[in-house]
Rosetta silent file (secondary structure, phi, psi, omega in degrees, C-alpha in Angstrom):
SEQUENCE: XXXXXXXXXXXXXXXXXXXXXXXXXXXXXXXXXXXXXXXXXX
SCORE:     score description
SCORE:     0.000 S_00000001
   1 L     0.000  137.209 -177.839   -5.176    9.121   63.933 S_00000001
   2 L   -72.615  150.300  178.122   -7.746   11.650   65.144 S_00000001
   3 L   -72.020  159.678 -178.857  -11.085   11.945   63.359 S_00000001
   4 H   -60.331  -43.034  178.941  -11.690   14.929   61.107 S_00000001
   5 H   -65.339  -36.359  177.692  -14.213   16.467   63.461 S_00000001
   6 H   -65.215  -39.750  178.940  -11.960   16.060   66.508 S_00000001
   7 H   -65.389  -43.625  178.212   -9.142   17.669   64.578 S_00000001
   8 H   -62.367  -42.951  179.358  -11.407   20.533   63.464 S_00000001
   9 H   -61.352  -41.898 -177.397  -12.654   21.149   66.992 S_00000001
  10 H   -63.940  -44.544 -178.882   -9.049   21.231   68.285 S_00000001
  11 H   -59.633  -48.164 -176.289   -8.064   23.721   65.514 S_00000001
  12 H   -65.556  -38.950  178.071  -11.074   25.979   66.339 S_00000001
  13 H   -61.589  -44.011  177.537  -10.302   25.829   70.057 S_00000001
  14 H   -66.838  -40.531  177.833   -6.735   26.961   69.485 S_00000001
  15 H   -57.088  -44.438 -179.665   -7.849   29.620   67.084 S_00000001
  16 H   -64.319  -43.112 -175.328  -10.252   31.089   69.651 S_00000001
  17 H   -72.106  -27.610 -175.293   -7.660   31.137   72.419 S_00000001
  18 H   -98.619  -14.667 -178.356   -4.987   32.809   70.261 S_00000001
  19 L   -68.213  133.663 -179.694   -7.215   35.294   68.418 S_00000001
  20 L    77.110   18.659 -176.712   -6.697   38.857   69.626 S_00000001
  21 H   -58.304  -43.606 -178.385   -3.510   37.923   71.455 S_00000001
  22 H   -69.710  -39.987  179.746   -1.750   41.217   70.616 S_00000001
  23 H   -63.135  -47.753 -178.251   -4.841   43.330   71.466 S_00000001
  24 H   -62.385  -39.074  179.519   -5.293   41.487   74.803 S_00000001
  25 H   -67.470  -38.790 -179.642   -1.595   41.920   75.663 S_00000001
  26 H   -67.280  -37.471 -179.562   -1.730   45.628   74.851 S_00000001
  27 H   -67.167  -39.358  178.093   -4.797   46.088   77.062 S_00000001
  28 H   -63.024  -39.645 -175.638   -2.975   44.310   79.902 S_00000001
  29 H   -83.230  -44.495 -174.775    0.091   46.499   79.663 S_00000001
  30 H   -92.560  -29.484 -171.805   -1.447   49.886   78.678 S_00000001
  31 L    82.201  174.115 -177.794   -4.946   49.563   80.090 S_00000001
  32 L  -109.124   -0.660  179.198   -8.118   50.885   78.547 S_00000001
  33 L   -71.889  134.133 -179.674   -8.255   54.250   80.409 S_00000001
  34 L   -71.398  153.964 -179.461   -7.824   57.172   78.077 S_00000001
  35 L   -74.501  162.895  178.665   -4.883   59.437   78.609 S_00000001
  36 H   -60.072  -35.862 -177.421   -5.335   62.898   80.129 S_00000001
  37 H   -62.030  -40.001  176.994   -4.450   64.391   76.765 S_00000001
  38 H   -69.723  -38.601 -176.685   -7.392   62.481   75.163 S_00000001
  39 H   -73.180  -41.273 -175.718   -9.762   63.287   77.964 S_00000001
  40 H  -107.508    1.068  176.157   -9.067   67.038   78.308 S_00000001
  41 L    48.547   51.201 -174.883   -7.861   67.949   74.851 S_00000001
  42 L   -75.424    0.000    0.000   -4.958   69.874   76.262 S_00000001
């Protein structure tokens, strides 16, 4: 059985890697550049 601290470190590591997953995926697909509509207020 893993020690309490080893288990905690593992949980934290997984949390950090998965946090913001939806935001990161959205940035990958849509990008961060503003649309022409936002830039030029057409």
